[in-house]
C-alpha positions in Angstrom: 20.3 16.2 -5.7 23.2 14.1 -5.5 23.5 10.8 -3.8 24.8 11.0 -0.1 26.8 7.5 -0.1 27.6 7.6 3.9 24.6 9.2 5.2 22.6 6.1 2.7 25.1 3.7 4.0 24.5 4.4 7.9 20.8 4.6 7.5 20.6 1.3 6.0 23.0 0.1 8.6 20.7 1.3 11.5 17.5 0.4 9.9 18.5 -3.0 9.2 19.6 -3.8 12.9 16.4 -2.1 14.5 14.3 -4.9 12.4 14.4 -8.2 14.3 13.5 -11.0 12.5 9.7 -11.8 14.4 8.9 -8.0 12.9 9.4 -9.5 8.9 7.8 -13.3 9.7 11.5 -15.1 9.9 12.5 -17.4 12.4 14.7 -16.0 15.2 16.8 -19.6 15.3 18.7 -20.6 18.4 22.0 -19.6 16.6 21.5 -16.1 15.8 24.1 -14.0 17.5 23.8 -10.5 15.7 21.2 -7.8 16.6 18.3 -7.1 13.9 18.9 -8.8 10.5 21.6 -10.3 8.6 22.4 -8.4 5.3 21.1 -11.7 3.1 18.1 -11.5 5.0 17.8 -7.9 4.5 18.3 -8.4 0.8 16.3 -10.9 0.1 13.2 -8.6 1.6 13.9 -6.1 -0.8 14.1 -8.3 -3.8 17.8 -7.7 -4.6 21.5 -9.7 -4.3 23.0 -9.7 -1.3 26.2 -8.4 -3.0 24.1 -5.6 -4.5 22.6 -4.7 -0.7 25.9 -5.0 1.0 27.5 -2.6 -1.1 25.3 0.0 -0.3 25.7 -0.7 3.2 30.0 -0.1 2.5 29.4 2.7 0.4 29.9 1.3 -3.0 28.2 0.0 -6.2 25.8 2.0 -8.5 23.2 4.9 -8.0 20.2 3.2 -7.0 17.0 3.3 -9.4 13.8 4.7 -8.4 12.2 1.6 -8.4 15.2 -0.1 -6.5 14.9 2.2 -3.8 11.1 1.8 -3.3 12.1 -2.2 -3.1 14.7 -1.6 -0.5 12.5 0.8 1.6 9.6 -1.8 1.4 11.5 -4.4 2.4 12.8 -2.5 5.4 9.5 -1.8 6.7 10.4 2.0 6.5 7.4 4.4 7.4 6.7 6.9 4.9 9.2 9.6 6.5 12.0 7.1 6.6 10.8 6.3 2.9 11.1 10.0 2.1 14.4 10.4 3.9 16.0 7.1 2.0 15.1 8.6 -1.2 16.9 11.9 -0.8 19.8 10.3 0.7 20.2 8.6 -2.2 19.5 11.4 -5.0 15.8 11.3 -5.8 12.8 13.1 -5.3 10.4 11.1 -2.9 7.3 9.4 -4.9 3.7 10.6 -3.7 1.7 9.9 -0.7 -1.6 8.7 0.0 -4.2 6.9 -2.8 -2.1 6.7 -5.7 1.1 5.1 -3.8 1.6 1.8 -3.9 4.0 1.8 -0.7 2.1 -0.3 1.7 2.8 1.3 5.7 5.2 -0.8 8.0 2.0 -1.6 10.6 -0.1 -3.3 7.6 2.9 -5.3 6.2 3.6 -6.3 9.9 -0.2 -7.9 10.1 0.3 -9.7 7.0 3.7 -11.2 7.8 2.3 -12.7 10.9 -0.5 -14.1 8.8 0.8 -17.8 8.3 -2.2 -19.9 8.7 -5.2 -18.8 6.5 -4.8 -16.5 2.8 -4.9 -13.0 2.9 -4.1 -10.1 0.5 -2.8 -6.5 0.8 -5.1 -4.3 -2.0 -5.6 -1.0 -3.3 -8.8 0.9 -4.0 -8.5 0.2 -7.4 -8.3 -3.7 -6.7 -4.4 -3.6 -7.6 -3.1 -6.8 -5.6 0.3 -5.1 -3.7 1.4 -8.0 -1.6 -0.5 -11.6 -1.1 1.0 -14.4 1.9 1.9 -17.4 0.3 -1.9 -18.9 1.1 -3.3 -16.1 -0.3 -1.6 -17.1 -3.7 -3.1 -20.8 -2.9 -6.4 -19.4 -3.0 -6.5 -17.1 -5.9 -3.3 -17.6 -7.7 -0.6 -14.8 -8.1 -2.1 -11.2 -8.5 1.2 -9.7 -8.2 2.6 -10.3 -11.2 0.3 -8.3 -13.1 1.2 -4.7 -14.9 -0.2 -1.7 -16.3 -4.4 -1.8 -16.3 -4.6 -5.2 -15.8 -3.0 -4.9 -12.7 -6.7 -4.0 -11.2 -9.1 -6.9 -10.5 -11.8 -4.4 -11.8 -10.4 -4.1 -15.2 -9.3 -7.5 -15.3 -12.8 -8.8 -14.5 -14.2 -6.8 -17.8 -11.3 -7.5 -20.0 -10.8 -11.2 -19.5 -13.0 -13.9 -19.0 -10.5 -16.4 -17.1 -10.1 -13.6 -13.9 -13.9 -15.1 -13.4 -13.1 -18.4 -13.2 -12.0 -18.3 -9.2 -15.5 -16.8 -8.2 -18.6 -18.9 -7.9 -21.0 -18.1 -11.4 -23.8 -16.9 -9.3 -21.7 -14.0 -7.7 -20.5 -12.8 -11.1 -24.0 -10.8 -11.5 -23.4 -8.6 -8.1 -19.4 -8.6 -8.7 -20.0 -6.9 -12.1 -22.4 -4.0 -10.2 -19.8 -3.6 -7.3 -16.8 -3.0 -10.0 -18.7 -0.5 -12.0 -20.1 1.0 -8.9 -16.4 1.4 -7.3 -15.2 2.7 -10.3 -17.5 5.5 -10.3 -16.8 6.5 -7.1 -13.3 6.2 -7.2 -12.9 8.3 -10.5 -15.4 11.1 -9.0 -13.7 11.1 -5.5 -10.1 11.1 -7.4 -10.8 13.8 -10.5 -11.1 13.7 -13.8 -7.1 13.3 -14.1 -6.6 10.4 -11.7 -5.6 7.0 -12.1 -9.2 5.7 -11.3 -10.4 8.0 -14.2 -8.4 7.0 -16.7 -8.9 3.4 -15.8 -12.6 3.9 -16.3 -12.1 5.5 -19.5 -10.4 2.3 -20.6 -12.9 0.4 -19.8 -15.7 2.2 -21.2 -13.7 1.7 -24.4 -13.3 -2.0 -24.1 -16.3 -3.6 -22.6 -20.1 -3.4 -23.5 -21.3 -4.6 -19.7 -19.2 -1.9 -18.1 -20.9 0.7 -20.1 -24.0 -0.6 -19.6 -23.1 -0.5 -15.9 -21.6 2.5 -15.8 -24.3 4.1 -17.5 -26.5 3.6 -14.4 -25.1 5.1 -11.9 -25.2 2.8 -8.8 -22.8 3.6 -6.0 -22.6 2.6 -2.4 -22.2 -0.8 -3.1 -20.6 -3.1 -0.6 -18.9 -6.3 -0.9 -20.8 -8.6 1.1 -18.6 -10.4 4.0 -18.7 -13.9 2.6 -16.8 -14.8 -0.4 -16.9 -18.1 -2.5 -14.1 -18.9 -4.5 -14.1 -21.8 -7.1 -10.6 -23.6 -6.5 -9.0 -25.9 -9.4 -8.3 -28.7 -7.2 -10.4 -28.1 -4.0 -13.7 -26.6 -5.8 -16.2 -24.3 -3.9 -14.7 -22.8 -0.9 -16.9 -20.4 1.0 -15.0 -18.3 3.0 -15.7 -14.6 5.3 -13.2 -11.9 4.2 -12.3 -9.5 7.3 -10.6 -6.2 6.2 -8.3 -3.8 7.8 -8.0 -0.2 6.3 -5.0 1.9 6.2 -6.9 5.0 5.3 -3.8 7.2 4.9 -2.9 5.2 1.9 -6.3 3.4 0.8 -5.4 0.3 1.4 -7.2 -2.6 2.6 -5.8 -5.9 4.2 -8.6 -8.9 3.3 -8.2 -12.0 5.3 -10.1 -15.1 4.2 -11.3 -17.3 7.3 -13.5 -19.9 8.1 -15.4 -21.1 11.0 -13.9 -24.5 12.8 -15.4 -27.7 11.9 -16.9 -26.7 8.7 -16.2 -27.9 5.6 -14.5 -24.7 4.4 -12.2 -24.9 7.6 -10.9 -28.3 6.2 -10.4 -27.0 2.7 -8.5 -24.2 4.6 -6.1 -26.7 5.8 -6.0 -28.8 2.5 -4.9 -25.4 0.4 -2.5 -25.1 3.2 -1.1 -28.2 2.4 -1.1 -27.9 -1.4 1.0 -24.6 -0.7 3.9 -26.3 0.8 4.3 -28.9 -2.1 6.7 -28.6 -4.4 6.0 -28.1 -8.2 6.7 -30.6 -10.6 
């Protein structure tokens, strides 16, 4: 399957021009004259240089890798059908869909892009954080930088003591049961050759606590609506967690809020201030 440079360039231009700044959480500004996004804005969303992106739109440049194509598809908020079309134009086989996919649907991304006043994150059924907003990073730290099995909060919970630092100690026992229960349900649902099953196998080898909980065969546990975080600067933060589910991709958008007038609400405002302060 070879690359269709003309088709790829035309498709990228059309999709970039169809996206509006407000669709991706960018300010429109009074001096904008072009329809849709500028090339440099699209490039930034796709996590690549403006020069690299521009060359693709001009039918030049190297043959993009699968990772690069996936980044472009996510940055331009393509639907799954559009993503698969982009892969084929670039001469690549589209990745699988469903529970094993890290591709975030445009609808879920649009909601996250509009949440700039409260912490939010998009996670997989294995607890892998795919995207956080600025306040989400300020609340829990950068969870998108992990690789391999450590991408899963359940894996980190049982193998890295530091993973528990931002959660109230009195919640640890329940969270351990919750993660073990979720691991068993996911492994059973997805089958013995799935990523969920392999993750459980690794934890059975590396964590005595996980082995004990796994042997209980406890299923059906669900997280509480209330979450108590321990922030390194703000201390305890008792927040509500609302969840929006994308069943097609098995992704969850978690939004953390607090009732106005409460101490937690004041701390969320302080968290917003901290997130905008420069790092020295």
